[in-house]
N, C-alpha and C positions, 0 to 999 in steps of 0.2 A: 458346790450345790448349784443346781440349775433349776430355775422355776419354769414350769410349763405354761404359766399364765402371763398375760401382758400387764393387767392392772396390778398396781402395787398395794401393799397392806401396811398401814401405820398402826402400831400398837402402843397405847399409853402405858407407861410403867408406874407402879404405885405399890402400896403395902402388900398386895397379893402377888406381885410379879417382879420386884426389883432385886431379888437374889440372882446370883450368876447362873445357877443351874436352871432357874425358871426362864431367864432371858434366853439361854441356849435352846430350851424346849420351844419357846415362842418362835425363835428364828427358824428352827427346824419345821415347825408347823406352818410357817409361811410369812412371818413378819419381816418386812424389808427395812423399815425405819422405826426407830423407837422414840416416842415423844416423852419428854420430861416436862411436867406441868409445874411451872414456877409458882403457881398459886399454893402449892402444897410442899414444894421441895426447898430445903435449905441449900446454901452454897456447898456445904460439906457433902450433903447427899448427892448433889449434882455431879461433883467431881468423882465421887465414889461410883455412881451409876455409870458415868461415861467410861470409867476405867473397866468396869465389868463388861460393858458392851464391847469395848475394844479387845478384851481378853477372849470373849466368845467369838468375835470376828476373826481373830488370829487362829483360833482352834478350828473353826469351820472353813477357813480359807474362802470366805464369802463376804464382800463388802456390806456393811450395815450402816445406815444413816442415823444421825442423832438430830432430833428436832427439839430445840429449847423453846417452849411456849411461854411468852411473857404474860403476866397476869393482866396488864393493862389497867385502866382506871376501873377495875372491877369493884363494884360496890357490894359490900357484904355486911350482914349483921355479925355481931361478935358471938362469944360463947355462952352456953347455958350451963347452969350449975349441974344439971342432970344429963348434959349432952344434947338434949332435945326437949321440946315441949309440944303439946297438942293444942292447936288453936281451934276454937269452935266458932262457927258462923254467928255473927251478931255480937260477939264479945268485944270489949275494949282491949286494945293492946298499944303499948307506948314504946316508941323508939326515942332514946335520949342520949345525952352526952356524958353520962356517968360511967366512966371506965373502971371504977373501983370494984363494982360487984358484977358477978356473972348473972346472966338473964334467968327469968322464970316465966311462968305462964302469963304474967301481967306486963312485963317490960324486958327490953334488951338494949344493950349499948350499941350505938351505931357510930363506928369510927370514921365518919365522913361529915365534918361540919358543913361542907358545901351542900349536902343534901338538906340538912336541917335548916340551912339558911334559904334554900331555893324552893322547897315544897310549899305549895299553897293549899288552902282548904279545898277539898273536892278532888285533889290529885290522887291518882291510883299509884300504889306501890305494889309491884309484883315480886314475890319471893320464890326462890328455888325454881328457876326457869318457868315462872308463871303458874306454878302449881297452887300457890296461895295468893290471895289478893286482899290488900288492905285499902281503905279509903281514909284519907286524912280528914279529921273532923275539927282539929284545933292545932295551930302551930305557933311557936314563939317560946322565948326563954330557954332555948336549947333543947326543946322537946317537940316531938310530933305525936299527937294523940290520934289514934286511928280506930276504925271499926272494921272487924274482920268480915269481908264479903264472901270469900271462899276460904274455908279453914283446912286444916290438915296438920301433918307432922312438920315441925320446923326444927332443924338441927344446927349445930355450930357452923358458923362462917358460910351460910348459904347466901347466894347472890340476891341483890336487890336491883330491879329494873324500874325505870321511871318514864313510862311512855308519854306522860303529860307534862313533864318538867324539863326545862332547859338547864343543863349544868355547864358551868364554866371550866371544863377540864379538857386537857389535851390527851393524846394517845399514850405518851411515854411518861409514866410517873417516876418519882425518885427511886422507888423500889425496882421498877423496870430497868432504869438506867444501870443500877448496880448489878441486877441479874443479867443484863445484856453483856456487860463487861466480863462478868464471870463466865457466861456461856462462851464468849469468844476465847477466854483464857483456857477453857476446857476443850477448845477446838470443836465446838458444835458445827454441824454441817448446815443447819437451817435455824434461823431465828424467826419465830412466828410472832407477829405484832397484833395484839388484840384490840378490838374496838376502834379500828381505823375509821376515821370519818372523812378525811380529805387527803389529797395527794401529798400535801406538805408533811403529813405524819410519816409517810414512807421516806421522803427526802431527809427528814431529821434523823431517822435510823440509819439510812445509807451513809450519812456523814460519819457516823460512829463506826459502823461495820467495815467500811472501806474495802469491800470485796472479800473479806475473810470468811464470810458465810453467805448463804442465800437468804434473802429477805422474803418471807411469806406473809402476805396481807390476809388477815382473817376478816371476812366480810360478815358483819353481824349487826350493823347499824343502818337505819334508813338513810342517814346522810351519806354513807358509803355507796349505796345503790344509786343515789343521785349523781355521783361522780365516778361511777364504776370504770368507765373506759380509761380515764386518766390514771386511776389507781392500778388497774391491770397493767398498763404500759410501764409504769414506774417500778412494779414489783418483779421479783424473780419467780414467784409462784403465788397462787391464790388458794385460800381455804374457804369453802362454803360452810360457815359455822352456823348450822341450822338451828341450834338450840336458842341462842340469844336472838337470832334473826326472827325466829318464830314467836318470840316473846314481844319484841319491839314492833313487829309488823303482823298483819292478819295472817294466821296460819295457812289459810288457803292460797296465799300468794307465794309461799316458799317453794313449792315444786317448780313453778314457772320460773322463778328467779334462779333456782338451781340449774335449770336447763340453759338459761341465758348466760349465766356465769361460766358454765362448762364450754359453751360455744365461743364466747368471747375470749376466754383464756386460750382456747385452741387456735383461734384466729391469730392471736398475737404470739403464739408459740410459747405460752407460759404453762407449766404444770399446774393442774388443779386437783385439789383434794376435797372429797365430800366427807363431812364429819357430823357427828352427834346423833346418838340414839339409833345407830344402824342396827345393832342387835341388842337393844336395851334389856329385853327380858332374860338374856343370858347372864345378866348379873347374878340372878338367883336360880336360873333353870339351865339344864345341860343342852336343851334344844331351843332354837328360836321360834318365833311365831311365823306363820306363812307370810304375813304382811311384811315382816322384817326381811325375810329372804327376798321378797319382791322388791323392797326398797334398795337393798344392796345390788340386786341384779339390774335395776333401772340405771343406777349410777354407772355400772360397768357397760351396759348397752349404750349409754350416752357417750361413752369414751372418756370418762374421768381417768386421770392418771393414777389416782389412788383413792382408796376408801379407808376410813379410820375408825378404830375402836377407842372409846374413852374409858368410862368406868368398867366396861365389860372386861377389859384386861388389867386395869389398874387396881380395882378393889373388889371385883366380882369373884364368885365362887368357882367359875369355870374359864379362866383366862386362855388356857391352851385350846379348849374346845371352841371358844369364840373365834380365835385366829384360824383354826382348822376349818370351821364352818364358812368363814369368809373366803378362805382359799377355795373350798369346794364349790361355792356359789360362783365365784369368778371363773373358775375352770369350766363349769357347766355352761355359763353364759357364752364364753368365748368359743365353745364347741357348737353352739346353737346355729342352725342353718340360717337364721335371720341376722345373726350378729354382723357379718361383713357388710351386708346391704345397709343396715342401720348406720354403721360407722361411716361407710362411704357416702351416705346421703348428707352427712354433716361435714363433708370435706370442704375446706375453704381454699380459695385461690392463693397460690404462693405470693409472697411479697416480691417486689421488684428488686431483688438482690441476687447476687451470684449464688450465695449459700442456699437460699430458698429454691432457686431454679434447679440447682444441682440435686437437692433433696427430693424435689418433686419428680425430676427425671429418673433418679435412682429407684424410687418406688415403682415407677412405671416399667422401667427396664427389668427390675427384679421379678415383677409379677408376669410380665409378658414372656420373659425367657425362662420362667420357673427356676430362678436361682436359689441356691441353698440358704443364703444369708446376705445381709447388707452389713458391711464392716466399715465403721467410721473412725478415723483418727481425730482426736480432739484434745486440745490443751485446756480450754476453758469450760468445755461441756456444751457449748452452743451448737456445734455440729450435731451432736447426739440428740439434743432437744429438737432441732429442726427435722432430723430423720424421724423422730417419734411423732412430731406434729402431723406427719403424713399418714400416720396409722397404717403402715404397710402390713400385708398379710405374711410377709417373710420376717424371720427373726432379725433383730438389730444387735450387732455386737459393737460395743464402744471400747476403743483402745485408747488409753491415756497414760502418760508417765506420772501423772499427778494423782496421788491417792485421795487428796481432798476433793478433786473433781469427781472421781469415781464414787466416793461416798455421797456426794451431793446428787449424783444421778440416780441414786437408789429410789427416789420418789417419782422418777420419770417413766411414763408408760412404755412397756415393751423392751427396755434396753437391758442387755446383759453386759456388764462391765468387766474388763480385764486390765490390770495394770501391766504395762510393758514399756520398755525404753522407746524413746523417739527413734523412728527409722532414720538411717544415715543416707539412704539412697532410694530411688524408686524401686529398684529390684528388691532391696531389703524390705521395703514397705509391703510389696506384693507377697513375698515369702512369709513375712511375719503374720500378715492377715490370714493367709491360707493355713499356716501351721496352727494358729490359735483357733480358727474356725473348726479345724479338724480335731484338735486336742479337747476343745470344749464340747464336742459332740454335735455340732451344727452341720458339718459338711463331711462327706466321705470322698475318698479318691474318685476322681471322675466328675465330681460336682463342680459347678461354677459359682463364684460369689461376686458381688459388686463391692467395690472399694471406693470410698470418698475420702478426700484429704485436701489440705491446702498446700499449694506449691508457691514459693519454696517451703520445704518441710519445716515444721516447728513454728510457723507463723500463726499466732492466734487469730481466729475469726476470719480466715482467708480461704474458706472452702471453695475451690474452683476446679476440682478434678474428679472425674468419674472413670473408673477402670474396671473392666470385667476380667477376672482371673480364673484360671483352671486349676483345681486342686490335684496335684500329681499323686502317684502311688505312695511316695515317702511323706505326704502331707504338705510339702512345700508347694509353691505356686509358680505358674507361668501365665503370662498374659498375651 
């Protein structure tokens, strides 16, 4: 399977989409990476879902990424006897520490003693991504009594945000630690860390992961914005988690922050994913709103590596249509006459490294000479990410002997990955690049391609060579 778009698509799996047949349909519709949300998945379901993704991957002969999204110190109300309640403006509603009874229209269990101990009278409690708002009127004795400011439907395990309250919690909870180890055991390609507040949160996770997966920092707290540059530098990728970001910060600031995060991630050569409510209406409708299409297209115009679906594909009525819509929007944007100019305007200077200099030169050579493709050999994936950072107008083919690297690259802008053995000589490297570019449909006999690699061959992180090769009639190459 060859994608004709550069931006990648992440699809969250859930009750509507975690059967193998549906995963295959989503991959065919355009999903490149599948997100497993540990807020809702057991360890057994995690392993089962990864096995299904790998089965689909083998059948389609197309690498698929797996992202395990840790819940983080996500604060949630507990369950209701009827599954949900309707809260009315002005009514009293209590959050308490009684876990023996399910909630009703007057009270619900809050399984977070740190909230009950920290909230003060007058503090706001925002529920379900800020759709409902409560105001604390009395606290103490293991109870928070509130008045409903903005009412609505509140269902089981919906999130609680506390913009006025300082909580003594870190980014990695006990549950996250267990889920993280299980994700590594399942050979997930990416671990997403929720509610990152400081660079130390990333360092803590890196110590556990030890390079076995990419670490993606979800930016959704004001504290993370304050130390954004440090967090970006320490992460392998960034997710612009606009849902909680828009609850914790004024909504009108989120689009500007999205732009800032995309540009900063690109400057440091880190893949960036734009997430939350991108096609929200498609949870219940087969077509999106015009505003949602515009939202997705802006992320693609800005050069985001990937766009993500949450409930649209996890629990919505039209998961395949949602992925297909995202695919169509990305293809249309990338075909737009203004796309290349906008992408080029956000171009950043290469860092003062051989790898960056080679990547920048390769893009320029490929575009000046109208080459058919850029082919990069990479062991760790860093060369491929550097090539993508340049956002070339020519296709990027990433060759690696490491299937883990190839799967991890499935979130990176514009790369088409192929597993192949390490080249044994320069001649073999040129031949192999030309044959694969030909077989994968990127180059025809008579075309030329650019090849980048590290010499000596097989040395990770040592990109120092750029070669232009000619594709012969038999598909092999000569330089």
